[in-house]
C-alpha positions in Angstrom: 75.4 93.3 127.4 73.4 90.2 128.2 71.1 89.2 130.7 73.5 87.2 133.0 75.7 90.6 132.8 73.0 92.6 134.3 72.5 89.9 136.8 76.2 90.2 137.9 75.5 93.9 137.7 72.9 94.0 140.2 74.4 91.7 142.7 77.0 94.0 143.0 74.9 96.9 143.6 74.5 96.6 147.8 78.3 96.8 147.8 78.9 100.1 145.9 78.3 103.3 147.6 76.0 106.0 146.3 73.7 105.6 143.4 74.5 103.0 140.4 72.4 103.5 137.2 72.8 100.1 135.3 71.4 101.5 132.6 73.9 104.4 132.3 76.9 102.1 133.1 75.6 99.5 130.5 75.9 102.5 128.0 79.4 103.3 128.8 80.5 99.8 128.8 79.6 99.5 125.2 81.8 102.2 124.4 85.1 99.9 126.0 84.5 96.9 123.8 88.1 95.4 124.4 87.2 95.8 128.1 85.9 92.6 130.2 82.9 93.4 132.4 84.9 93.3 135.6 87.7 95.5 134.3 85.1 97.8 132.7 83.3 98.5 136.1 86.6 99.0 138.0 87.6 101.9 135.3 84.2 103.2 136.0 84.8 103.8 139.6 88.1 105.5 139.0 87.2 107.9 136.4 84.0 108.8 139.1 86.5 108.8 141.8 84.7 106.1 143.7 88.5 104.6 144.9 86.7 102.5 147.6 84.7 100.8 145.7 87.5 100.4 143.1 89.2 98.5 145.9 86.3 96.2 146.7 86.2 95.2 143.2 89.9 94.6 143.2 89.6 92.5 145.8 86.7 90.6 144.3 89.2 90.0 141.5 91.5 87.4 143.2 88.4 85.4 144.0 88.1 84.3 140.1 92.2 84.0 139.9 94.4 81.7 141.1 97.6 84.2 140.6 99.5 86.1 143.2 97.6 89.4 143.9 100.0 91.3 142.3 100.5 89.5 139.2 96.3 90.0 138.6 96.6 93.7 139.6 99.5 94.3 137.2 97.7 92.6 134.5 94.9 95.0 134.6 97.3 98.0 135.0 98.8 96.7 131.9 95.7 96.3 130.0 94.5 99.7 130.6 97.9 101.3 129.4 97.8 99.3 126.0 94.3 100.4 125.6 95.1 104.4 126.3 93.5 104.6 129.8 96.9 106.1 131.2 95.4 108.4 133.4 93.2 105.7 135.0 96.0 103.3 134.9 97.9 106.1 137.2 95.5 105.9 139.8 95.1 102.6 140.0 98.8 102.0 140.9 98.2 104.4 143.5 95.3 102.3 145.0 96.8 98.7 144.7 97.4 97.2 147.8 100.4 95.7 146.5 102.7 96.5 143.5 106.1 96.2 142.3 108.7 97.0 139.4 106.5 95.4 136.8 103.7 97.4 137.7 105.6 100.5 137.1 106.8 99.5 133.9 103.7 98.8 132.8 102.3 102.4 133.4 105.6 103.7 132.0 105.1 101.8 128.7 101.8 103.2 128.8 102.9 106.9 128.8 105.5 106.0 126.0 102.8 104.3 123.6 100.5 107.6 124.0 103.5 109.9 123.4 103.4 111.5 126.5 107.3 111.6 127.2 107.8 114.3 129.8 104.9 112.9 132.0 106.8 109.4 131.3 110.2 110.8 132.2 109.0 112.3 135.4 107.8 109.0 136.4 110.4 107.3 135.7 112.7 109.3 137.9 110.0 108.7 140.7 110.3 105.2 140.5 111.6 103.9 143.8 113.1 100.8 141.8 114.1 100.6 138.3 115.2 97.6 136.1 116.5 97.1 132.4 112.7 97.3 131.2 112.3 100.4 132.9 115.7 102.3 130.9 114.7 100.1 127.8 111.2 101.7 127.8 112.4 105.0 128.3 115.0 104.8 125.5 112.3 103.8 123.0 110.6 106.9 123.9 112.9 109.3 123.4 114.1 107.5 120.3 110.3 107.5 119.3 110.2 111.0 119.8 113.4 111.9 117.4 115.2 113.0 120.7 118.0 110.3 119.6 121.0 112.3 121.5 119.0 111.8 124.7 118.2 108.1 124.0 122.0 107.4 123.4 122.8 109.0 126.6 120.2 107.2 128.8 121.5 104.2 126.8 125.0 104.7 128.0 123.9 105.5 131.4 122.1 102.1 131.7 123.7 100.0 135.0 123.0 97.2 132.4 121.6 96.3 129.2 120.1 92.8 127.7 119.5 92.2 124.0 116.6 93.8 123.8 117.9 96.8 125.1 120.8 96.7 122.3 118.0 96.1 119.6 116.1 98.9 120.7 118.9 101.5 120.5 119.6 100.0 116.9 116.0 100.3 116.0 115.9 104.1 117.1 118.9 104.7 115.2 117.9 103.5 112.2 114.3 105.2 112.2 116.4 108.7 112.9 118.4 108.1 110.1 121.8 107.1 111.8 122.2 104.2 109.7 126.2 103.8 110.4 125.6 104.6 114.1 123.6 101.6 114.1 125.6 99.5 112.7 128.3 100.8 115.2 126.0 99.8 117.9 125.3 96.3 116.3 129.0 95.4 116.0 129.9 96.3 119.5 127.0 93.9 120.9 128.4 91.1 122.7 125.4 88.4 121.9 122.9 88.9 119.3 119.7 87.5 118.6 118.0 86.4 115.2 116.1 90.0 116.2 119.5 91.9 116.1 120.3 90.6 112.8 117.1 91.1 111.3 116.7 94.7 112.5 120.0 95.8 111.1 119.5 93.8 107.6 115.9 95.7 107.4 117.4 99.0 108.2 119.9 98.3 105.1 117.2 97.5 103.1 114.8 100.3 103.6 117.7 102.4 102.6 118.5 100.5 99.6 122.0 99.4 100.8 121.4 96.2 99.5 125.2 95.2 99.2 125.4 95.8 102.8 122.2 94.1 103.6 123.2 90.9 101.6 126.9 91.2 103.7 125.1 90.8 107.0 122.4 88.0 105.5 125.4 85.9 104.1 127.3 86.2 107.7 124.0 84.9 109.8 124.1 81.4 110.8 120.4 80.9 111.2 118.5 83.4 109.0 114.8 82.9 109.6 111.8 83.5 107.3 111.4 86.9 108.4 115.1 87.4 107.3 114.8 85.5 103.8 111.3 87.7 103.1 113.2 91.3 104.2 115.8 90.3 101.5 113.7 89.3 98.9 111.6 92.6 99.5 114.4 94.6 99.7 116.0 93.3 95.9 112.5 94.0 94.4 112.4 97.3 95.8 115.4 98.3 94.0 114.6 96.3 90.9 116.7 93.5 90.9 113.9 91.1 90.5 116.3 88.1 89.4 118.3 87.8 92.6 115.4 88.4 94.8 113.7 85.5 92.6 116.6 83.3 93.4 116.8 83.7 97.1 112.9 83.2 97.2 113.6 80.0 95.4 116.4 78.7 98.1 113.7 80.0 101.0 113.4 76.6 103.6 110.2 77.8 104.6 107.7 80.6 103.4 104.6 82.2 104.6 101.9 84.3 103.1 104.4 87.4 103.7 107.1 85.9 101.6 104.9 84.7 99.1 103.4 88.2 98.5 106.6 90.0 99.0 107.7 87.7 95.8 104.1 88.3 94.2 104.3 92.1 94.8 107.9 92.2 93.7 107.3 91.2 90.4 104.3 93.3 90.0 105.6 96.6 91.0 108.7 96.1 88.6 106.4 95.3 85.9 106.4 91.7 85.3 102.9 90.8 85.7 102.9 87.5 84.4 105.6 86.0 86.6 103.7 87.8 89.7 100.7 85.3 88.4 102.5 82.4 88.1 104.0 82.6 91.3 100.3 83.1 93.1 98.9 80.3 91.3 101.6 78.0 92.7 101.5 79.7 95.7 97.4 78.5 95.7 97.8 75.2 93.6 100.6 73.3 95.2 100.7 75.4 98.9 97.3 76.2 99.2 98.2 79.2 101.0 95.4 81.9 101.7 96.1 85.6 100.4 96.1 88.5 102.3 95.0 91.9 101.6 98.5 92.7 99.8 98.6 89.6 98.0 95.2 90.5 96.2 96.2 94.2 95.7 99.3 93.2 94.0 97.2 90.8 91.8 94.9 93.2 90.6 97.9 95.7 89.9 99.4 93.0 88.1 96.1 92.5 85.9 95.7 96.0 85.0 98.9 95.8 83.8 98.8 93.0 81.8 95.5 94.5 80.1 93.6 91.0 80.5 90.0 92.0 81.5 89.0 88.3 82.0 91.4 87.7 84.2 90.8 90.9 86.0 87.0 89.9 86.6 87.9 86.3 87.5 90.0 88.0 90.3 87.1 89.6 91.6 84.7 86.9 91.8 87.5 85.1 93.6 87.5 87.9 96.1 83.9 87.9 96.6 83.3 83.9 96.6 85.9 83.5 99.1 85.0 86.5 101.2 88.7 88.0 100.8 86.7 91.3 100.9 86.9 90.8 104.9 90.7 91.1 104.6 90.3 94.7 102.8 90.7 96.7 106.6 91.7 100.0 105.2 90.2 100.2 102.0 93.3 99.4 99.5 91.9 96.6 98.2 88.7 98.5 96.9 91.1 101.4 95.3 93.1 98.8 93.9 90.0 96.9 91.9 88.9 100.6 91.3 92.2 101.1 89.4 91.8 97.8 87.7 88.2 98.3 86.2 89.7 101.8 85.1 92.4 100.4 83.3 90.7 98.0 81.4 88.2 101.2 80.6 85.1 99.0 81.9 83.8 102.0 84.0 80.6 100.5 85.1 82.6 98.0 87.1 84.7 100.5 88.5 81.8 103.0 89.1 80.0 100.1 91.0 82.8 99.9 93.2 83.2 103.6 93.5 79.9 104.4 94.5 79.6 101.4 97.2 82.6 102.8 99.0 82.4 106.3 99.0 84.2 106.8 102.4 86.8 104.4 101.5 87.9 106.3 98.0 90.9 108.6 98.3 92.2 111.2 95.8 94.1 108.1 94.3 90.5 106.7 93.5 89.1 109.6 92.2 92.3 109.8 89.8 91.6 106.2 88.7 88.1 106.9 87.8 89.4 110.4 86.2 92.3 108.7 83.8 89.5 105.4 83.3 86.9 108.0 81.6 89.6 109.7 79.6 90.9 106.4 78.3 87.5 105.3 77.0 87.0 108.9 75.1 84.2 110.2 78.2 85.8 113.7 78.6 82.6 114.7 79.8 82.1 112.5 82.8 86.1 113.1 83.5 85.5 116.7 83.6 82.3 116.3 86.0 84.1 113.8 88.2 87.1 116.1 88.4 84.9 119.0 89.3 83.0 117.3 92.1 86.1 115.7 93.5 86.6 116.9 97.5 90.6 117.1 96.6 92.7 117.0 93.7 96.3 116.6 93.6 98.6 117.4 90.6 97.9 113.8 89.4 94.1 115.0 89.0 94.8 118.2 87.2 97.6 116.6 85.1 95.5 113.8 84.0 92.3 116.2 82.7 95.1 118.1 81.1 96.3 115.3 79.1 93.3 114.2 78.4 92.2 117.5 76.8 95.6 117.3 74.8 94.6 113.5 73.5 91.2 114.8 72.0 92.8 118.0 70.4 91.3 120.1 72.7 94.2 122.2 73.4 92.3 125.3 74.7 90.8 123.6 77.4 94.2 122.0 78.4 95.5 125.4 78.6 92.6 126.6 80.5 93.1 123.8 83.4 96.9 124.7 83.3 96.4 127.9 84.1 94.3 127.4 86.5 96.4 125.0 88.4 97.2 125.7 92.2 100.2 124.1 92.3 102.1 123.7 88.9 105.2 121.1 89.0 107.4 119.9 86.0 105.5 116.9 85.5 102.3 119.5 84.6 104.7 121.5 82.5 106.2 118.3 80.7 102.4 117.4 79.8 102.0 120.7 78.5 104.6 120.8 76.3 104.4 117.0 75.1 100.7 118.0 74.6 101.5 121.0 72.0 104.3 118.7 70.3 101.6 115.7 69.9 99.0 118.1 68.2 101.8 119.7 65.9 102.2 123.0 67.8 105.9 122.8 67.9 106.9 126.2 68.1 104.2 126.9 70.7 106.0 123.7 72.7 109.4 125.3 72.4 107.8 128.3 73.8 106.4 126.8 76.8 110.0 124.9 77.4 111.4 128.6 77.7 108.9 129.7 80.1 108.9 126.8 82.2 112.9 127.2 82.6 112.4 131.0 83.1 110.1 130.3 85.7 112.4 128.2 87.9 111.4 124.8 86.9 113.9 122.2 86.1 112.8 119.7 82.9 112.5 116.5 83.4 114.7 113.6 81.2 110.4 113.2 79.9 110.5 116.8 78.9 113.9 116.9 77.2 112.7 113.4 75.6 109.4 114.9 74.1 111.3 118.0 72.6 114.6 115.6 71.2 111.5 113.3 69.9 109.9 116.4 68.2 113.0 117.7 66.4 113.7 114.4 64.9 110.0 114.2 63.9 110.6 117.9 62.2 114.1 116.9 60.9 115.2 120.1 62.7 118.8 119.4 63.4 119.5 122.9 64.8 117.0 122.7 67.5 118.0 119.3 68.4 121.4 120.1 68.9 120.2 123.0 70.9 118.9 120.9 73.6 121.5 118.8 73.5 123.8 121.5 74.1 121.5 122.9 76.9 121.5 119.5 78.6 125.2 118.7 78.5 125.9 122.0 80.3 122.9 121.6 83.0 122.6 117.9 83.7 125.5 116.0 85.0 123.9 112.8 83.5 121.8 112.2 80.9 119.7 109.1 81.5 118.8 106.1 79.2 115.7 107.7 78.4 117.2 110.8 76.6 120.1 109.2 75.1 117.7 107.0 72.9 115.8 109.9 72.2 119.1 111.5 71.1 120.2 108.7 69.1 116.9 108.3 67.1 116.9 112.5 66.4 120.5 112.2 65.0 119.6 109.4 62.6 116.6 110.8 61.6 118.4 114.2 61.1 120.9 112.5 58.5 123.7 113.0 61.1 124.5 109.2 61.6 128.2 109.7 62.8 126.7 111.8 65.6 124.0 108.8 66.6 126.9 106.7 66.9 128.6 108.9 69.1 125.7 109.0 71.7 125.1 105.6 71.1 128.8 104.3 71.9 129.1 106.7 75.0 126.1 105.0 76.5 127.0 103.1 79.8 123.8 101.3 79.6 121.8 100.0 76.9 118.2 98.8 76.2 116.5 97.2 73.4 115.2 100.6 72.3 118.7 102.2 72.0 120.0 99.2 70.0 116.7 99.5 67.8 117.2 103.0 67.0 121.1 102.5 66.1 119.6 99.7 63.7 117.1 101.7 62.0 119.4 104.7 61.9 122.0 102.7 59.9 119.6 100.8 58.1 117.7 104.3 57.1 120.9 105.4 55.8 121.8 102.7 53.5 124.2 101.2 55.9 123.3 97.6 55.9 126.3 96.0 56.9 126.7 98.2 60.2 123.1 97.5 60.7 123.8 93.8 61.0 127.0 94.3 62.9 125.0 95.9 65.7 122.3 93.4 65.5 125.3 90.6 66.2 126.7 93.1 69.1 123.3 93.2 70.6 122.9 89.6 70.9 126.3 89.3 72.5 125.2 91.5 75.0 122.3 89.5 75.6 119.6 91.9 74.9 116.7 90.0 73.4 115.4 91.6 70.1 111.9 92.9 69.7 109.4 93.3 66.8 111.0 96.7 65.8 114.4 95.2 65.8 113.3 93.1 62.9 111.5 95.6 60.9 114.7 97.5 60.9 116.7 94.6 60.1 114.2 93.9 57.1 114.5 97.4 56.3 118.3 97.1 55.9 117.9 94.0 53.6 115.4 96.5 51.6 118.2 98.8 50.7 120.8 96.6 50.4 118.4 94.1 48.1 119.6 91.6 50.2 116.5 88.8 49.7 117.9 85.9 51.1 119.0 87.4 54.0 115.9 89.3 54.5 114.0 86.0 54.3 116.4 84.5 57.0 116.0 87.3 59.4 112.0 87.1 58.6 112.2 83.3 59.6 114.0 83.7 62.3 111.8 86.2 64.3 109.2 83.5 64.9 111.2 80.2 65.0 114.0 81.7 67.6 111.8 84.3 69.2 108.5 83.7 69.0 107.7 87.0 67.7 104.3 87.3 65.7 104.9 89.0 62.5 102.9 92.2 62.4 101.3 93.7 59.1 104.4 95.9 59.2 106.7 92.8 58.7 104.8 91.6 55.7 104.8 94.7 54.0 108.5 95.3 54.3 108.7 91.4 53.2 106.2 92.2 50.1 108.8 95.4 49.4 111.8 93.3 49.7 110.5 90.6 47.2 109.0 93.3 44.6 112.5 95.1 44.7 114.2 91.8 43.5 111.7 91.1 40.6 109.9 88.3 42.6 106.1 89.7 42.2 104.7 86.3 42.1 106.4 85.0 45.2 105.3 88.5 46.9 101.5 87.5 45.6 102.0 84.3 46.9 102.9 85.8 50.4 100.0 88.0 50.3 97.8 85.0 49.7 98.7 82.9 52.2 98.8 85.2 55.4 97.6 83.8 58.2 94.8 86.6 58.4 92.7 88.3 55.5 95.0 91.1 53.8 93.6 94.5 54.5 93.9 97.3 51.9 97.4 98.3 53.2 98.7 94.9 52.4 97.3 95.1 48.6 98.6 98.6 48.1 102.1 97.4 49.3 102.0 94.4 47.0 100.4 97.3 44.1 103.4 99.5 44.8 105.8 96.6 44.9 104.6 96.0 40.8 106.1 99.3 40.1 109.8 97.9 40.4 109.1 95.5 37.8 107.9 95.9 34.2 106.4 92.2 34.0 103.9 92.5 36.8 100.8 94.3 34.9 98.6 91.3 35.8 99.5 90.9 39.6 99.2 95.2 39.7 95.8 94.6 38.2 94.6 92.2 40.3 96.3 94.0 43.6 94.7 97.6 42.4 91.4 95.8 42.1 91.4 94.4 45.7 92.5 97.5 47.1 89.5 99.7 45.3 87.1 96.7 46.4 87.9 97.8 50.0 89.0 101.4 49.8 87.1 102.5 46.6 88.0 106.0 46.8 91.6 105.2 47.2 93.9 107.8 45.3 97.0 105.8 45.0 95.3 102.8 43.8 93.5 104.5 40.7 96.5 106.5 39.5 98.8 103.2 39.8 96.1 101.4 37.9 95.8 103.9 35.3 99.9 103.4 34.9 100.0 100.1 34.3 97.2 100.4 31.7 98.9 103.0 30.1 102.3 101.3 30.1 100.5 97.9 29.0 98.9 99.9 26.1 95.3 99.7 27.7 94.5 103.1 26.8 90.6 102.5 26.8 90.9 101.0 30.0 92.8 103.7 31.3 90.4 106.5 30.1 87.4 104.5 31.6 89.2 104.4 35.1 90.0 108.1 35.0 86.4 108.9 34.1 85.2 106.9 37.3 88.1 109.0 39.5 86.1 112.0 38.2 82.7 110.8 38.8 84.0 109.6 42.6 85.6 113.0 43.1 89.0 110.9 43.6 91.9 113.5 43.4 95.8 112.5 43.7 97.2 114.0 46.9 99.9 116.2 45.7 103.4 115.8 46.6 104.5 118.2 49.7 107.8 119.7 50.4 108.8 121.7 53.6 112.2 123.0 55.1 113.0 125.4 58.0 113.8 128.8 57.1 114.8 131.2 60.1 112.9 129.6 62.6 109.9 129.3 60.8 108.5 125.9 59.0 108.3 126.8 54.8 106.0 124.0 52.7 105.0 123.8 49.4 103.0 121.2 47.3 103.6 120.1 43.7 102.6 122.7 41.1 102.7 125.6 43.6 104.7 129.1 42.4 107.6 129.0 44.6 108.2 131.4 47.5 111.6 133.2 47.3 112.4 131.3 50.5 111.7 128.2 48.5 113.5 129.1 45.6 116.6 130.1 47.4 116.6 126.6 49.3 116.3 124.8 45.8 119.1 126.8 44.3 121.4 125.8 47.6 120.2 122.3 47.0 120.7 122.3 43.3 124.2 123.7 44.1 125.3 121.2 46.6 124.3 118.3 44.1 126.4 120.0 41.4 129.3 119.9 44.0 129.0 116.7 45.1 128.9 115.7 41.2 132.1 117.7 40.7 133.8 115.6 43.2 132.8 112.4 42.5 134.0 113.2 39.0 137.3 114.3 39.9 
């Protein structure tokens, strides 16, 4: 309140009946920041039932406004209604010297906006005069309250309708889930505006019916920026980012909402690079200022890419440009907490978290808990979990998964059993956690318990168990899960089908793996890699190469794992030239940087072909310093050739320099010395092994028997089960040899 305002208030004191306390009035007017001084004085008179004073002030308003009295007063009434002062607006309407249907509509709109439908309906029936706005207002009121049948009845009773009425009815039907009725209403319109088209297209988009939305979009003569943006956003929501970007490029004009829809579309669909590139273009070429939603999408894009420096630069730009002011609801703050937690930069995440306690939601707590788990600070994660004012299933499952990650199965089980609302995700985390900790029998028991408690397994549940069956080479268990899914699940889904292909391949059933693969409606790069690796592991190199060619024909881009499978196939078949060809292609055609595993595969391939010197040159010319794994691979490759003792000695010495207690390297070097007649060197090395306490890890075999896993080491006395299994294997081998002889 300024001094000039107080002077005006004092000037009016003699004209207002009764006492008037200026300080009390100033205190009250401060609570009405959206009203002018004069509007607030009138409102106060109405509230205190000083209606004569209110009429006097209404007359005074006319001296300051050249419009007709009814226009001035109706404008005031409308302002009261919009700000929720509906009761005062009703009294004002009664004391107005002059009013019309517009004045009544302003009050009716206030009733609808405040959710006071019954009072609004009574007022509507009492109105001396109604126009199309009055009827439309009531239609909207009933529709917003979910009383769509009454809205439709009123719509049909209307003496006249305009395009706004039709649009309102369509919006009401869409909001109440009556999309097909909305379309029929749209089709019956005599005249349509751009709003009509946008409302109908938006209805289809919100319900994921993009084909119908596109059909209307293509029929629209002059789609505006809202129409284009709606379509872009819709395609992004259903995952068709390619089509969204194609439309985005065709847009004749774009605003910040359009740019943000495209940036967010890329970010939420995991295409983080593209999201950042579109943002750079928006800022560089078009100088468009981002809004809160743009910055939020960028924070998630940086988190998804795992680029901490980029995330810090984004945060710095937000501070420098005062974009924090755009964060009206705290979503950007929560996005930054998520970003820093994803990076594991918990000091920054904690700083934002503690500076904005009122803006932090359960999502913020979950991000912080996950971040602490990511950096291995389970104590902080547990502490924050226990002080969190609200926890959801994500909070519980994150902590449970964290304890499984560090091998604390007992603590994970403790939190699971204390969880107030267990769901399918929590059960899946429990099963997955036991599998990761090699507690396979317990995982199977949990799966049975989950189903007994009435929970339906998720695709990830099945995938985890199928993966465990593959890892254990437990074909029987894998088939049981597959049979169960065939009975209970109408569609398996890509994740499960990929797991089945991998499981059957690992369990030796390449035919079953191929049948699952052939029946797949959709395949991704993991599907193809699983099949190629399956063929490779079974020595069926030609089929692996054929599968690769089919993969390329399907327009699936190969990955690093694809070429690892192909190099493995070349290893099994001894195809050195083809292996070299694939090794060159991965970097030259597909820009895939070879990993340590690719180099090891090439070393083995050259070793099997007896090209030890070339394998050594490959190691010496690596773009990085070879570690003990690389030298160990070269040492192992020397075992394929009798003329490689010099290379073997050099490789073994490199391994032992990097890993002095490496038992396989000691044993291999002893064997090289023995084979080359260097017995003194061999004896010396064996003495060193004894002094260092180096012992060769004995070979281990294991098998499933009556639902239990039996294992035995080289040199162990055989258990009855192991002896029975060996006799069975021996009998099978003899039978196979007899068949081949015949």
